[in-house]
Rosetta silent file (secondary structure, phi, psi, omega in degrees, C-alpha in Angstrom):
SEQUENCE: MNDSCCSIPAPSHAAIPDHAANLLSQDTPGDLAECPVMKGSTVVKSTAEAAGLYRDVDGVRYWFCCAGCGPKFDADPAAYIAA
SCORE:     score description
SCORE:     0.000 S_00000001
   1 L     0.000  117.628 -177.202    0.000    0.000    0.000 S_00000001
   2 L   -94.956  -33.934 -178.447    1.678    3.203   -1.160 S_00000001
   3 E  -119.951  148.674  175.768   -0.943    5.804   -0.367 S_00000001
   4 L   -87.282 -179.479  178.177   -3.263    6.182    2.550 S_00000001
   5 L   -65.263  -14.257 -173.281   -6.906    7.098    2.321 S_00000001
   6 L  -102.305    9.311 -177.289   -5.803   10.698    2.662 S_00000001
   7 L    59.879   26.261  173.157   -3.505   10.797   -0.394 S_00000001
   8 L  -112.679  133.705 -178.630   -0.586   11.197    1.966 S_00000001
   9 E   -51.585  128.991  178.134    2.075    8.513    1.690 S_00000001
  10 L   -71.027  145.298  178.945    1.345    5.857    4.257 S_00000001
  11 L   -63.078  137.650  176.137    4.168    5.185    6.694 S_00000001
  12 L  -101.042  166.824  177.540    6.301    2.256    5.671 S_00000001
  13 H   -61.047  -29.044  178.478    8.159   -0.046    8.004 S_00000001
  14 H   -67.751  -25.689 -178.546   11.318    1.741    6.847 S_00000001
  15 H   -82.129  -10.817  179.720    9.893    5.015    8.175 S_00000001
  16 L   -76.087  132.261 -179.862    9.466    3.609   11.664 S_00000001
  17 L   -54.775  150.792 -177.931   12.302    4.720   13.978 S_00000001
  18 H   -50.888  -43.131 -177.490   14.961    2.094   14.722 S_00000001
  19 H   -67.504  -14.538 -179.149   13.847    1.719   18.339 S_00000001
  20 H  -115.738    8.364 -172.525   10.335    0.918   17.124 S_00000001
  21 L   -57.490  -33.806 -176.949   11.191   -1.108   14.013 S_00000001
  22 L  -105.487   16.635 -176.310    9.920   -4.393   15.409 S_00000001
  23 H   -60.503  -38.989 -176.706    6.948   -3.095   17.364 S_00000001
  24 H   -63.497  -29.298 -179.951    4.375   -4.628   15.064 S_00000001
  25 H   -93.784  -21.283 -174.492    5.783   -8.094   15.691 S_00000001
  26 H  -101.587  -27.996 -174.577    6.711   -7.652   19.365 S_00000001
  27 L   -72.889  154.680  174.756    3.909   -5.590   20.865 S_00000001
  28 L   -80.146  162.405  178.913    0.874   -7.066   22.473 S_00000001
  29 H   -54.811  -27.317  179.364   -2.528   -6.347   20.940 S_00000001
  30 H   -68.469  -17.781  179.518   -3.030   -3.663   23.613 S_00000001
  31 H   -91.362   -5.484 -177.170   -0.184   -1.643   22.092 S_00000001
  32 E  -117.501  154.205  176.613   -1.774   -1.640   18.645 S_00000001
  33 E  -142.497  166.557  174.282   -4.927   -0.061   17.258 S_00000001
  34 E  -106.943  133.707  177.128   -6.746    0.136   13.955 S_00000001
  35 L   -61.375  126.998 -179.107   -7.162    3.529   12.323 S_00000001
  36 L   -71.849  -18.514 -179.089  -10.895    4.330   12.449 S_00000001
  37 L   -89.279  -46.199 -179.501  -10.696    6.231    9.147 S_00000001
  38 L  -109.585   83.483 -177.471   -8.605    3.799    7.110 S_00000001
  39 L   -54.477  138.188 -179.847   -9.858    0.406    8.242 S_00000001
  40 L    96.429  -11.763  178.240   -7.197   -2.267    8.134 S_00000001
  41 L   -88.109  116.886  178.646   -4.328    0.112    8.928 S_00000001
  42 E   -81.266  136.196 -177.894   -2.543   -0.999   12.071 S_00000001
  43 E  -122.788  132.064  171.433   -1.296    1.821   14.265 S_00000001
  44 E   -83.828  115.354 -172.446    1.321    1.634   17.028 S_00000001
  45 H   -54.329  -47.489 -176.454   -0.337    3.738   19.716 S_00000001
  46 H   -64.649  -36.136  178.442    2.842    5.246   21.171 S_00000001
  47 H   -68.037  -43.167  178.631    4.125    6.245   17.730 S_00000001
  48 H   -64.075  -42.062  179.745    0.796    7.853   16.821 S_00000001
  49 H   -63.871  -41.224  179.658    0.659    9.708   20.142 S_00000001
  50 H   -62.833  -29.255 -179.660    4.203   11.023   19.695 S_00000001
  51 L   -93.899    0.016 -178.868    3.169   12.384   16.285 S_00000001
  52 L    74.526   21.991 -177.158   -0.136   13.839   17.546 S_00000001
  53 L   -95.601   64.479  178.748   -2.135   11.390   15.432 S_00000001
  54 E  -158.243  162.373  173.436   -5.007   10.775   17.835 S_00000001
  55 E  -140.733  149.356  174.361   -8.248   12.247   19.123 S_00000001
  56 E  -110.135  125.589  179.472  -10.159   11.755   22.377 S_00000001
  57 E  -131.396  121.489  178.808  -13.943   11.531   22.099 S_00000001
  58 L    50.845   42.309  176.806  -16.169   10.894   25.123 S_00000001
  59 L    78.307    7.294  178.726  -13.242    9.530   27.112 S_00000001
  60 E  -116.282  134.165  179.621  -12.118    7.124   24.373 S_00000001
  61 E   -95.228  137.381  176.735   -8.871    7.613   22.432 S_00000001
  62 E  -122.066  132.487 -176.954   -8.704    6.950   18.669 S_00000001
  63 E  -108.752  146.837 -175.992   -5.358    6.666   16.861 S_00000001
  64 L  -117.732  153.680 -178.842   -4.708    7.488   13.177 S_00000001
  65 L   -83.554  -21.909 -178.416   -2.395    6.057   10.539 S_00000001
  66 L  -153.625  166.999 -177.208   -1.577    9.409    8.913 S_00000001
  67 L   -64.438  -26.678 -179.163   -1.968   13.161    9.350 S_00000001
  68 L   -74.691  -18.454 -177.650   -4.848   13.321    6.875 S_00000001
  69 H   -74.844  -30.663 -179.865   -7.085   11.027    8.921 S_00000001
  70 H   -57.384  -52.352  179.322   -7.462   13.459   11.842 S_00000001
  71 H   -62.702  -35.558  177.127   -9.352   16.128    9.872 S_00000001
  72 H   -64.283  -43.640  178.383  -11.596   13.496    8.261 S_00000001
  73 H   -63.098  -44.508 -179.297  -12.396   12.095   11.711 S_00000001
  74 H   -59.129  -34.054 -177.612  -12.964   15.604   13.105 S_00000001
  75 H   -66.956  -30.257 -178.368  -15.536   16.335   10.388 S_00000001
  76 L  -159.755   69.847 -176.890  -17.793   13.451   11.477 S_00000001
  77 H   -55.169  -38.962 -176.875  -16.468   11.416   14.423 S_00000001
  78 H   -60.372  -34.643 -179.867  -19.727    9.512   14.856 S_00000001
  79 H   -65.073  -36.347 -178.159  -19.481    8.079   11.346 S_00000001
  80 H   -85.157  -31.546  178.997  -16.057    6.591   12.079 S_00000001
  81 H   -69.789  -39.998 -177.901  -16.793    5.497   15.642 S_00000001
  82 H   -74.784  -22.261 -174.901  -19.934    3.627   14.585 S_00000001
  83 L   -69.695    0.000    0.000  -18.237    1.959   11.610 S_00000001
């Protein structure tokens, strides 16, 4: 997958910092999330938080795969939360 749903290049494993390179294979399911905008995109929560790629809605945190997903989510959070 070269592009995300937001027409912004999706992060590749090569773009993940060295200290986090193996997170997808080593982390427990609690350390991973699925982007609510681009279903099927796995997100490392700590990496997304460090990049500001998350939103809190009604006490629940949602993590995003790319910078373009935040504005889409902001426009209609209920549509993505219910999906």
